[in-house]
A tleap script that builds the chain and sets N, CA, C and O, in Angstrom:
source leaprc.protein.ff14SB
mol = sequence {
  NMET LYS LYS THR LEU LEU SER ALA CYS ALA
  ALA ILE SER MET ILE ALA LEU ALA GLY CYS
  ASP THR PRO ALA GLU ASN ALA ASN GLU ALA
  ALA ALA GLU ASN LEU ASP ASP ALA ALA ASP
  ALA THR ARG ASP GLN ALA GLU ALA THR ALA
  ASP ALA MET GLU ASP LYS ALA ASP ALA MET
  ASP THR THR THR ASP GLY VAL ASP SER ALA
  ALA GLU ASN LYS MET GLU ALA ASP ALA GLN
  ALA VAL ARG GLU GLN GLY GLU ALA LYS ALA
  ASP ALA MET GLU ASP LYS ALA ASP ALA LYS
  CASP
}
set mol.1.N position { -50.380 -28.227 -14.179 }
set mol.1.CA position { -50.803 -27.082 -14.885 }
set mol.1.C position { -50.008 -25.802 -14.525 }
set mol.1.O position { -49.356 -25.125 -15.320 }
set mol.2.N position { -50.175 -25.570 -13.124 }
set mol.2.CA position { -49.212 -24.274 -12.269 }
set mol.2.C position { -47.986 -24.200 -12.791 }
set mol.2.O position { -47.539 -23.155 -13.265 }
set mol.3.N position { -47.261 -25.444 -12.740 }
set mol.3.CA position { -45.697 -25.417 -13.265 }
set mol.3.C position { -45.636 -24.806 -14.374 }
set mol.3.O position { -44.862 -23.855 -14.485 }
set mol.4.N position { -46.456 -25.226 -15.464 }
set mol.4.CA position { -46.517 -24.820 -17.015 }
set mol.4.C position { -46.684 -23.230 -17.066 }
set mol.4.O position { -46.027 -22.460 -17.767 }
set mol.5.N position { -47.802 -22.880 -16.086 }
set mol.5.CA position { -48.188 -21.453 -16.070 }
set mol.5.C position { -47.044 -20.692 -15.507 }
set mol.5.O position { -46.723 -19.588 -15.947 }
set mol.6.N position { -46.422 -21.297 -14.515 }
set mol.6.CA position { -45.189 -20.432 -13.676 }
set mol.6.C position { -43.941 -20.580 -14.742 }
set mol.6.O position { -43.126 -19.657 -14.720 }
set mol.7.N position { -43.737 -21.553 -15.584 }
set mol.7.CA position { -42.603 -21.698 -16.328 }
set mol.7.C position { -42.887 -20.341 -17.444 }
set mol.7.O position { -42.075 -19.455 -17.710 }
set mol.8.N position { -44.030 -20.465 -17.885 }
set mol.8.CA position { -44.731 -19.359 -19.057 }
set mol.8.C position { -44.343 -17.969 -18.656 }
set mol.8.O position { -43.715 -17.200 -19.384 }
set mol.9.N position { -44.827 -17.660 -17.258 }
set mol.9.CA position { -44.670 -16.191 -16.758 }
set mol.9.C position { -43.206 -16.280 -16.588 }
set mol.9.O position { -42.888 -15.260 -17.199 }
set mol.10.N position { -42.507 -16.605 -16.331 }
set mol.10.CA position { -40.860 -16.836 -15.983 }
set mol.10.C position { -40.360 -16.285 -17.444 }
set mol.10.O position { -39.858 -15.174 -17.612 }
set mol.11.N position { -40.564 -17.169 -18.375 }
set mol.11.CA position { -40.099 -16.962 -19.867 }
set mol.11.C position { -40.312 -15.778 -20.203 }
set mol.11.O position { -39.438 -15.018 -20.617 }
set mol.12.N position { -41.498 -15.498 -20.061 }
set mol.12.CA position { -41.902 -14.009 -20.626 }
set mol.12.C position { -41.323 -12.966 -19.774 }
set mol.12.O position { -40.887 -12.015 -20.424 }
set mol.13.N position { -41.185 -12.867 -18.419 }
set mol.13.CA position { -40.177 -11.903 -17.952 }
set mol.13.C position { -38.992 -11.884 -18.239 }
set mol.13.O position { -38.316 -10.855 -18.271 }
set mol.14.N position { -38.535 -13.150 -18.515 }
set mol.14.CA position { -36.875 -13.154 -18.788 }
set mol.14.C position { -36.945 -12.403 -20.306 }
set mol.14.O position { -36.078 -11.570 -20.569 }
set mol.15.N position { -37.854 -12.676 -21.163 }
set mol.15.CA position { -37.938 -11.833 -22.413 }
set mol.15.C position { -38.159 -10.474 -22.369 }
set mol.15.O position { -37.761 -9.717 -23.254 }
set mol.16.N position { -38.708 -10.155 -21.492 }
set mol.16.CA position { -39.258 -8.606 -21.269 }
set mol.16.C position { -37.652 -8.006 -20.941 }
set mol.16.O position { -37.039 -7.139 -21.563 }
set mol.17.N position { -37.235 -8.761 -19.791 }
set mol.17.CA position { -35.883 -8.084 -19.320 }
set mol.17.C position { -34.935 -8.197 -20.238 }
set mol.17.O position { -34.065 -7.332 -20.140 }
set mol.18.N position { -34.777 -9.085 -21.235 }
set mol.18.CA position { -33.763 -8.768 -22.272 }
set mol.18.C position { -33.832 -7.905 -23.246 }
set mol.18.O position { -32.923 -7.552 -23.998 }
set mol.19.N position { -35.219 -7.475 -23.220 }
set mol.19.CA position { -35.269 -6.295 -24.149 }
set mol.19.C position { -34.968 -4.772 -23.527 }
set mol.19.O position { -34.992 -3.748 -24.211 }
set mol.20.N position { -34.689 -4.821 -22.140 }
set mol.20.CA position { -34.310 -3.559 -21.564 }
set mol.20.C position { -32.825 -3.351 -21.575 }
set mol.20.O position { -32.086 -4.303 -21.324 }
set mol.21.N position { -32.241 -1.908 -21.911 }
set mol.21.CA position { -31.126 -1.709 -22.155 }
set mol.21.C position { -30.624 -1.105 -20.835 }
set mol.21.O position { -31.261 -0.532 -19.951 }
set mol.22.N position { -29.148 -1.418 -20.944 }
set mol.22.CA position { -28.578 -1.071 -19.449 }
set mol.22.C position { -28.130 0.333 -19.519 }
set mol.22.O position { -27.950 1.002 -20.536 }
set mol.23.N position { -27.997 0.633 -18.451 }
set mol.23.CA position { -27.485 2.531 -18.446 }
set mol.23.C position { -26.611 2.948 -19.549 }
set mol.23.O position { -26.726 3.962 -20.238 }
set mol.24.N position { -25.526 1.824 -19.634 }
set mol.24.CA position { -24.448 2.065 -20.469 }
set mol.24.C position { -24.786 2.004 -21.876 }
set mol.24.O position { -24.251 2.739 -22.706 }
set mol.25.N position { -25.775 1.034 -22.190 }
set mol.25.CA position { -26.254 1.123 -23.435 }
set mol.25.C position { -27.101 2.115 -23.734 }
set mol.25.O position { -27.095 2.537 -24.890 }
set mol.26.N position { -27.905 2.628 -22.860 }
set mol.26.CA position { -28.559 3.875 -23.189 }
set mol.26.C position { -27.724 5.262 -23.554 }
set mol.26.O position { -27.941 6.079 -24.449 }
set mol.27.N position { -26.710 5.232 -22.555 }
set mol.27.CA position { -25.717 6.326 -22.804 }
set mol.27.C position { -25.076 6.208 -24.329 }
set mol.27.O position { -24.951 7.197 -25.051 }
set mol.28.N position { -24.681 4.857 -24.728 }
set mol.28.CA position { -24.189 4.732 -26.144 }
set mol.28.C position { -25.124 5.253 -27.130 }
set mol.28.O position { -24.700 5.855 -28.116 }
set mol.29.N position { -26.263 5.079 -26.951 }
set mol.29.CA position { -27.491 5.363 -27.787 }
set mol.29.C position { -27.680 6.479 -27.872 }
set mol.29.O position { -27.932 6.931 -28.990 }
set mol.30.N position { -27.629 7.451 -26.603 }
set mol.30.CA position { -27.877 8.665 -26.771 }
set mol.30.C position { -26.753 9.501 -27.252 }
set mol.30.O position { -26.980 10.536 -27.878 }
set mol.31.N position { -25.432 9.058 -26.961 }
set mol.31.CA position { -23.984 9.567 -27.829 }
set mol.31.C position { -24.157 9.479 -29.282 }
set mol.31.O position { -23.825 10.433 -29.986 }
set mol.32.N position { -24.723 8.256 -29.857 }
set mol.32.CA position { -24.959 7.939 -30.778 }
set mol.32.C position { -25.943 8.841 -31.674 }
set mol.32.O position { -25.598 9.288 -32.768 }
set mol.33.N position { -27.197 9.061 -31.101 }
set mol.33.CA position { -28.218 10.042 -31.800 }
set mol.33.C position { -27.557 11.402 -31.438 }
set mol.33.O position { -28.072 12.256 -32.160 }
set mol.34.N position { -26.665 11.930 -30.646 }
set mol.34.CA position { -26.061 13.103 -30.771 }
set mol.34.C position { -24.729 13.305 -31.930 }
set mol.34.O position { -24.334 14.288 -32.558 }
set mol.35.N position { -24.447 12.422 -31.888 }
set mol.35.CA position { -23.500 12.469 -33.337 }
set mol.35.C position { -24.243 12.507 -34.602 }
set mol.35.O position { -24.003 13.304 -35.510 }
set mol.36.N position { -25.267 11.501 -34.620 }
set mol.36.CA position { -26.123 11.657 -35.831 }
set mol.36.C position { -26.630 13.241 -36.150 }
set mol.36.O position { -26.583 13.774 -37.259 }
set mol.37.N position { -27.123 13.855 -34.911 }
set mol.37.CA position { -27.582 15.229 -34.766 }
set mol.37.C position { -26.491 16.179 -35.295 }
set mol.37.O position { -26.844 17.153 -35.961 }
set mol.38.N position { -25.269 15.971 -35.056 }
set mol.38.CA position { -24.291 16.851 -35.097 }
set mol.38.C position { -23.762 16.811 -36.629 }
set mol.38.O position { -23.414 17.800 -37.274 }
set mol.39.N position { -23.772 15.481 -37.076 }
set mol.39.CA position { -23.649 15.120 -38.608 }
set mol.39.C position { -24.615 15.861 -39.678 }
set mol.39.O position { -24.309 16.409 -40.737 }
set mol.40.N position { -25.918 15.697 -39.042 }
set mol.40.CA position { -26.796 16.583 -39.774 }
set mol.40.C position { -26.766 18.181 -39.716 }
set mol.40.O position { -27.290 18.946 -40.526 }
set mol.41.N position { -26.049 18.502 -38.599 }
set mol.41.CA position { -26.008 20.208 -38.709 }
set mol.41.C position { -24.749 20.274 -39.424 }
set mol.41.O position { -24.640 21.225 -40.198 }
set mol.42.N position { -23.771 19.466 -39.333 }
set mol.42.CA position { -22.530 19.752 -40.258 }
set mol.42.C position { -22.912 19.695 -41.885 }
set mol.42.O position { -22.366 20.505 -42.634 }
set mol.43.N position { -23.765 18.820 -42.360 }
set mol.43.CA position { -24.047 18.612 -43.477 }
set mol.43.C position { -24.654 19.794 -44.213 }
set mol.43.O position { -24.431 20.162 -45.367 }
set mol.44.N position { -25.626 20.408 -43.125 }
set mol.44.CA position { -26.713 21.440 -43.403 }
set mol.44.C position { -25.873 22.678 -43.559 }
set mol.44.O position { -26.086 23.410 -44.526 }
set mol.45.N position { -24.919 22.976 -42.670 }
set mol.45.CA position { -24.068 24.178 -42.747 }
set mol.45.C position { -23.322 24.248 -43.699 }
set mol.45.O position { -23.106 25.392 -44.097 }
set mol.46.N position { -22.659 23.140 -44.416 }
set mol.46.CA position { -21.754 23.013 -45.644 }
set mol.46.C position { -22.658 23.467 -46.861 }
set mol.46.O position { -22.347 24.237 -47.769 }
set mol.47.N position { -23.903 22.776 -46.651 }
set mol.47.CA position { -24.778 23.001 -47.846 }
set mol.47.C position { -24.978 24.504 -47.958 }
set mol.47.O position { -24.745 25.022 -49.050 }
set mol.48.N position { -25.378 25.246 -46.958 }
set mol.48.CA position { -25.887 26.478 -46.742 }
set mol.48.C position { -24.800 27.255 -47.111 }
set mol.48.O position { -25.149 28.176 -47.849 }
set mol.49.N position { -23.109 27.217 -46.770 }
set mol.49.CA position { -22.198 27.916 -47.010 }
set mol.49.C position { -21.785 27.716 -48.655 }
set mol.49.O position { -21.089 28.471 -49.334 }
set mol.50.N position { -22.389 26.555 -49.031 }
set mol.50.CA position { -22.064 26.473 -50.490 }
set mol.50.C position { -22.903 26.948 -51.416 }
set mol.50.O position { -22.661 27.282 -52.576 }
set mol.51.N position { -24.169 26.954 -50.662 }
set mol.51.CA position { -25.450 27.951 -51.818 }
set mol.51.C position { -25.034 29.291 -51.626 }
set mol.51.O position { -25.406 30.026 -52.541 }
set mol.52.N position { -24.389 29.843 -50.741 }
set mol.52.CA position { -24.167 31.205 -50.434 }
set mol.52.C position { -23.144 31.681 -51.367 }
set mol.52.O position { -23.203 32.794 -51.890 }
set mol.53.N position { -22.044 30.691 -51.612 }
set mol.53.CA position { -20.706 30.796 -52.569 }
set mol.53.C position { -21.599 30.883 -53.878 }
set mol.53.O position { -21.662 31.956 -54.479 }
set mol.54.N position { -22.098 30.075 -54.202 }
set mol.54.CA position { -22.798 29.781 -55.366 }
set mol.54.C position { -23.730 31.130 -56.035 }
set mol.54.O position { -23.580 31.530 -57.189 }
set mol.55.N position { -24.628 31.668 -55.124 }
set mol.55.CA position { -25.113 32.596 -55.036 }
set mol.55.C position { -24.109 33.997 -55.388 }
set mol.55.O position { -24.379 34.761 -56.314 }
set mol.56.N position { -23.162 34.140 -54.661 }
set mol.56.CA position { -22.237 34.999 -55.011 }
set mol.56.C position { -21.589 34.927 -56.414 }
set mol.56.O position { -21.400 35.981 -57.022 }
set mol.57.N position { -21.244 33.762 -56.953 }
set mol.57.CA position { -20.634 33.608 -58.049 }
set mol.57.C position { -21.807 33.902 -59.153 }
set mol.57.O position { -21.496 34.625 -60.100 }
set mol.58.N position { -22.774 33.525 -59.103 }
set mol.58.CA position { -23.819 34.012 -59.936 }
set mol.58.C position { -23.966 35.587 -60.093 }
set mol.58.O position { -24.049 36.240 -61.133 }
set mol.59.N position { -23.974 35.972 -58.901 }
set mol.59.CA position { -23.997 37.514 -58.754 }
set mol.59.C position { -22.884 38.227 -59.614 }
set mol.59.O position { -23.014 39.278 -60.242 }
set mol.60.N position { -21.786 37.453 -59.513 }
set mol.60.CA position { -20.380 37.964 -60.332 }
set mol.60.C position { -20.637 38.307 -62.023 }
set mol.60.O position { -20.200 39.234 -62.706 }
set mol.61.N position { -21.500 37.195 -62.368 }
set mol.61.CA position { -21.816 37.380 -63.989 }
set mol.61.C position { -23.048 38.355 -64.037 }
set mol.61.O position { -24.203 38.184 -63.648 }
set mol.62.N position { -22.495 39.335 -64.583 }
set mol.62.CA position { -23.836 40.417 -64.656 }
set mol.62.C position { -24.202 40.325 -66.336 }
set mol.62.O position { -25.369 40.631 -66.580 }
set mol.63.N position { -23.600 40.053 -67.193 }
set mol.63.CA position { -24.192 39.555 -68.345 }
set mol.63.C position { -24.736 37.864 -68.733 }
set mol.63.O position { -24.423 36.809 -68.182 }
set mol.64.N position { -25.541 38.093 -69.747 }
set mol.64.CA position { -26.442 37.017 -70.072 }
set mol.64.C position { -26.168 36.422 -71.178 }
set mol.64.O position { -27.010 36.124 -72.026 }
set mol.65.N position { -24.631 36.145 -71.269 }
set mol.65.CA position { -24.315 35.610 -72.688 }
set mol.65.C position { -23.972 34.029 -72.590 }
set mol.65.O position { -23.624 33.404 -73.592 }
set mol.66.N position { -24.081 33.493 -71.454 }
set mol.66.CA position { -24.259 32.154 -71.210 }
set mol.66.C position { -22.923 31.373 -70.767 }
set mol.66.O position { -22.752 30.192 -70.465 }
set mol.67.N position { -22.014 32.495 -70.840 }
set mol.67.CA position { -20.498 31.799 -70.476 }
set mol.67.C position { -20.092 32.651 -68.957 }
set mol.67.O position { -20.293 33.827 -68.656 }
set mol.68.N position { -19.540 31.697 -68.284 }
set mol.68.CA position { -19.165 32.151 -67.090 }
set mol.68.C position { -17.573 32.548 -66.793 }
set mol.68.O position { -16.699 31.771 -67.178 }
set mol.69.N position { -17.321 33.424 -66.299 }
set mol.69.CA position { -15.943 34.082 -65.964 }
set mol.69.C position { -15.238 32.998 -65.304 }
set mol.69.O position { -15.881 32.063 -64.828 }
set mol.70.N position { -13.857 33.048 -65.230 }
set mol.70.CA position { -12.993 32.377 -64.613 }
set mol.70.C position { -13.257 32.229 -63.192 }
set mol.70.O position { -13.236 31.119 -62.660 }
set mol.71.N position { -13.525 33.386 -62.503 }
set mol.71.CA position { -13.754 34.077 -61.095 }
set mol.71.C position { -15.129 33.348 -61.052 }
set mol.71.O position { -14.967 32.558 -60.122 }
set mol.72.N position { -16.035 33.215 -61.394 }
set mol.72.CA position { -17.330 32.510 -61.104 }
set mol.72.C position { -17.217 30.975 -61.164 }
set mol.72.O position { -17.897 30.235 -60.453 }
set mol.73.N position { -16.308 30.548 -62.064 }
set mol.73.CA position { -16.159 29.279 -62.070 }
set mol.73.C position { -15.394 28.507 -60.806 }
set mol.73.O position { -15.599 27.436 -60.234 }
set mol.74.N position { -14.549 29.422 -60.672 }
set mol.74.CA position { -13.459 29.319 -59.216 }
set mol.74.C position { -14.313 29.006 -58.334 }
set mol.74.O position { -14.390 27.862 -57.887 }
set mol.75.N position { -15.186 30.120 -57.903 }
set mol.75.CA position { -16.143 30.395 -56.754 }
set mol.75.C position { -17.087 29.075 -56.790 }
set mol.75.O position { -17.331 28.441 -55.763 }
set mol.76.N position { -17.594 28.719 -58.060 }
set mol.76.CA position { -18.528 27.649 -57.829 }
set mol.76.C position { -17.487 26.180 -57.785 }
set mol.76.O position { -18.111 25.171 -57.454 }
set mol.77.N position { -16.559 26.051 -57.969 }
set mol.77.CA position { -15.592 24.979 -57.830 }
set mol.77.C position { -15.260 25.015 -56.303 }
set mol.77.O position { -15.140 24.004 -55.611 }
set mol.78.N position { -15.136 26.214 -55.889 }
set mol.78.CA position { -15.008 26.056 -53.975 }
set mol.78.C position { -16.055 25.909 -53.424 }
set mol.78.O position { -15.960 25.287 -52.366 }
set mol.79.N position { -17.253 26.295 -53.759 }
set mol.79.CA position { -18.570 25.634 -53.366 }
set mol.79.C position { -18.700 24.196 -53.415 }
set mol.79.O position { -19.218 23.532 -52.517 }
set mol.80.N position { -18.151 23.666 -54.635 }
set mol.80.CA position { -18.647 21.957 -54.398 }
set mol.80.C position { -17.447 21.482 -53.597 }
set mol.80.O position { -17.600 20.403 -53.025 }
set mol.81.N position { -16.214 22.132 -53.448 }
set mol.81.CA position { -15.537 21.621 -52.468 }
set mol.81.C position { -15.993 21.616 -51.105 }
set mol.81.O position { -15.916 20.616 -50.392 }
set mol.82.N position { -16.607 23.048 -50.623 }
set mol.82.CA position { -16.959 22.871 -49.342 }
set mol.82.C position { -18.147 21.984 -49.431 }
set mol.82.O position { -18.259 21.213 -48.478 }
set mol.83.N position { -18.879 21.925 -50.167 }
set mol.83.CA position { -20.137 20.858 -50.034 }
set mol.83.C position { -19.599 19.208 -49.747 }
set mol.83.O position { -20.154 18.343 -49.069 }
set mol.84.N position { -18.422 19.138 -50.460 }
set mol.84.CA position { -17.946 17.763 -50.532 }
set mol.84.C position { -17.334 17.283 -49.221 }
set mol.84.O position { -17.564 16.183 -48.717 }
set mol.85.N position { -16.454 18.312 -48.672 }
set mol.85.CA position { -16.120 18.454 -47.441 }
set mol.85.C position { -16.825 18.177 -46.249 }
set mol.85.O position { -16.416 17.445 -45.348 }
set mol.86.N position { -18.013 18.852 -46.277 }
set mol.86.CA position { -18.959 18.862 -45.445 }
set mol.86.C position { -19.719 17.316 -45.264 }
set mol.86.O position { -20.037 16.699 -44.247 }
set mol.87.N position { -19.865 16.971 -46.792 }
set mol.87.CA position { -20.521 15.784 -46.813 }
set mol.87.C position { -19.517 14.590 -46.013 }
set mol.87.O position { -19.996 13.938 -45.086 }
set mol.88.N position { -18.205 14.397 -46.432 }
set mol.88.CA position { -17.114 13.765 -45.876 }
set mol.88.C position { -17.071 13.663 -44.562 }
set mol.88.O position { -16.827 12.594 -44.003 }
set mol.89.N position { -17.316 14.828 -43.905 }
set mol.89.CA position { -17.010 15.292 -42.308 }
set mol.89.C position { -18.362 14.432 -42.051 }
set mol.89.O position { -18.227 13.262 -41.692 }
set mol.90.N position { -19.536 14.922 -42.206 }
set mol.90.CA position { -20.894 14.143 -41.912 }
set mol.90.C position { -20.639 12.583 -41.798 }
set mol.90.O position { -20.787 11.955 -40.750 }
set mol.91.N position { -20.288 12.107 -42.849 }
set mol.91.CA position { -20.070 10.582 -42.923 }
set mol.91.C position { -19.228 10.031 -42.059 }
set mol.91.O position { -19.375 8.940 -41.509 }
set mol.92.N position { -18.149 10.942 -41.906 }
set mol.92.CA position { -17.147 10.093 -40.535 }
set mol.92.C position { -18.037 10.153 -39.389 }
set mol.92.O position { -18.038 9.148 -38.678 }
set mol.93.N position { -18.730 11.037 -39.084 }
set mol.93.CA position { -19.386 11.265 -37.863 }
set mol.93.C position { -20.645 10.218 -37.832 }
set mol.93.O position { -21.095 9.774 -36.775 }
set mol.94.N position { -21.160 9.879 -39.138 }
set mol.94.CA position { -22.234 8.864 -38.745 }
set mol.94.C position { -21.809 7.818 -38.687 }
set mol.94.O position { -22.541 7.068 -38.041 }
set mol.95.N position { -20.555 7.172 -39.229 }
set mol.95.CA position { -19.634 6.067 -39.252 }
set mol.95.C position { -19.512 5.937 -37.662 }
set mol.95.O position { -19.941 4.885 -37.187 }
set mol.96.N position { -19.015 6.815 -36.849 }
set mol.96.CA position { -18.718 6.847 -35.534 }
set mol.96.C position { -20.092 6.653 -34.885 }
set mol.96.O position { -20.183 5.694 -34.119 }
set mol.97.N position { -20.877 7.209 -35.021 }
set mol.97.CA position { -22.335 7.064 -34.556 }
set mol.97.C position { -22.457 5.685 -34.657 }
set mol.97.O position { -22.358 5.075 -33.592 }
set mol.98.N position { -22.672 4.948 -35.806 }
set mol.98.CA position { -23.032 3.526 -35.786 }
set mol.98.C position { -22.078 2.782 -35.501 }
set mol.98.O position { -22.360 1.637 -35.854 }
set mol.99.N position { -20.927 2.852 -34.966 }
set mol.99.CA position { -20.166 2.168 -34.115 }
set mol.99.C position { -20.578 2.093 -32.593 }
set mol.99.O position { -20.284 1.120 -31.898 }
set mol.100.N position { -21.121 2.938 -32.228 }
set mol.100.CA position { -21.692 3.527 -30.752 }
set mol.100.C position { -22.969 2.511 -30.758 }
set mol.100.O position { -23.205 1.998 -29.664 }
set mol.101.N position { -23.708 2.200 -31.690 }
set mol.101.CA position { -25.087 1.434 -31.609 }
set mol.101.C position { -24.842 0.186 -31.363 }
set mol.101.O position { -25.770 -0.615 -31.255 }
savepdb mol mol.pdb
quit
């Protein structure tokens, strides 16, 4: 009975220790979290920049005829490009973070 109890305690201890991360694993997880946070900030910044560009484009069109000017269309296309570039950069950062996990 004591042997069984001792074996059970040893097995539980080994399982508990297996769940502990090494300092290197903790550092990798922290680095991955930092990359994820940076990716979110990059995405948010690109969105804010693109939104500001679109607001400026809307202000260019002072008529309500439903037709956008060439300058307004270009500004909106540029805003979309900023948004897409920010998204691509953030995705790459997240991929790098996933590789660290």
